[in-house]
C-alpha positions, 0 to 999 in steps of 0.5 A: 882289159877290154871285152872280146870285141875291143877295137871293133867300131860300130855305127848304129843308125837309131831304131827301136827294139831289136836293133838297139838290143844288138848294139847293146850286146856288141857294146857289152862285149867291148865294141865301140858303138856310136849311135846316130839318132834322128833328132827327137826320134826313137829312144832319144828322150829316155836317158836311162834306157838300158838298151842304149847303155854302153854307147861310146857316143851319141849324135843326132843327124837329120839323114834327109840332109845330104851333108848329114848323110856324108857325115855318116859315110865318113863314120862308115869309113872308120868302122867295122860294122853298121847296124840299121833297122829301117824298112827295106829300101829306106836306107837306100833312099837316104843314101846310106844303103849297102852299096854306098857304104861298101863304096866307102869301106869294102870291109864293112859288115852291114847288118840289117834288122827287119821283121819280114826281111829284105825280100818277100811280099810282106817286106814293106809292111809294118809289124811288131813282135806279135805279128812276126811270131804269129806268122812264123808259127811260134804264137799258136802253140802258147796258152790254154785252148779256150783262150786266144794265144797270149803274147809272150812279151816281146822276147821271141821276136824282137830279142831272141829271133831278132836282135840276137840273130843279128849279133850272131850274123855280125860276128860270123861276118866279122870272122869271115872277113878275116879270111876274105878281106871283104865285108858283106850284108847280114839280112837278119829277119825276125821271121827267120830267127823265130822259125829257127827257134822253132826247129825242135818243134818241127822235128817233134811234129815230123815224128808225131810227138807234137800236135797243133792242138794247144795245151796237148803237148809235153812242153805247152802246159798239158803235162802236169809235171811241166807247168806252173801251179798256184800256191797258198799266197796266190803266187806260183811255182814252176815245175819242170820234172820231165825225167823219171828221177826228177818226177819221183823227187817231185812226188816225194816233195809233195807228200804224194809218194804213198798215193796210188797215182797214174803213171807219169806218161800215162796221158789219160791220167794227166787230169788226175795228176794235175788236180792232185798237184794243184791241191798239194801246191795250194796248201803252202806259200810259194816261198815255203815250197821253194824252201822245201824243194831246195837242194832236191832234184824235183826241178821246182822253182819259185816264179819270181817277178821282174823286181824280185829276180835280182835278189835271188841268192843264186843270181846275186852270187853270179852277178847276173844283174847290175845297176847302171845309172841307178837302173837294175838290169841284166849284166853283160852275157856270156862271160869270158875267162880273159877278155872281161868287159867293164860294167856298162856305162849309162845311156848317153843323152841323145846327141851329147857327143855330136860336136866331138864326133864330127870334129874327129871326122875332120869337120870345122866349127862352122860345118859342125854348127850347120850340121847340127842346126835345126831346119828353118821353119817354113815361111 
């Protein structure tokens, strides 16, 4: 049985970061994704790149050539979705913009993935995850007040506020198409998605429950019962004992139940609690604390590395990680009760399926050879 998107055909115009992530998620759910890579560009030289897993085919085309553009438009005629991650206006200049694609296939859902969006004074500027989360207000609250805000990897912008937002938009547009019979353009901008992720904090700010001072709020590390602590072996545990009953289990597990301590939400006493918790956690190793708190309600969890996480008993039993092409990586998510997709296939070598795909579009042998031939060197 295929995944829930079995039968959905997607054209992915090669990009990096959030675009491939979105295409990967769609492929994980059963969509047939054909990646069109520019020769020698993007992630084409990384055959085991997990973000490129599950593609049905890969071909390399130089979209500066009109005949290559025509090949993409023929693909569009037979597809449900196109994903592109160019700067605004580039797809139009190449001849594969929304209007050109809609003219070939009015039912096409055209997904656009950018950092700044299709409109706005920054729309043509370059940028990366750290830039987008900075402008959208998500970077400032992170980290200790005496240091510059640290980048939270590129999870918030590229993947949470970017690729995942594009997937949601594409799926919504596909559902709407069933009613209207017509596709539409999905403008997925990372700054919009990041702002969406920050909704709760805007609400807390409006209620006076969140300040603009870093390390001064409930969820930014200021609360001694919601932060990480160093253990005796120079590793860490994460503590999330927000509710009173969880906090009581934390105090008990740390062996502090008999001490006279400040109240949990008595902010003036937080430095005292932080010091006592730090002293206690420093007396045992990370894994000793993990064993002590297992089965309790204290919300104390070991901070695992990227290489340690797949071996955790809970994640292993759930099959949260799989090996694809010899590379350990996250399994497809979410899970479905009936439409279960197979384990993803490894990334296709860039351009490996060009001849087969083009033949399926009606091209003859000589046309295929011409399309795939490198441009002549200038005299």
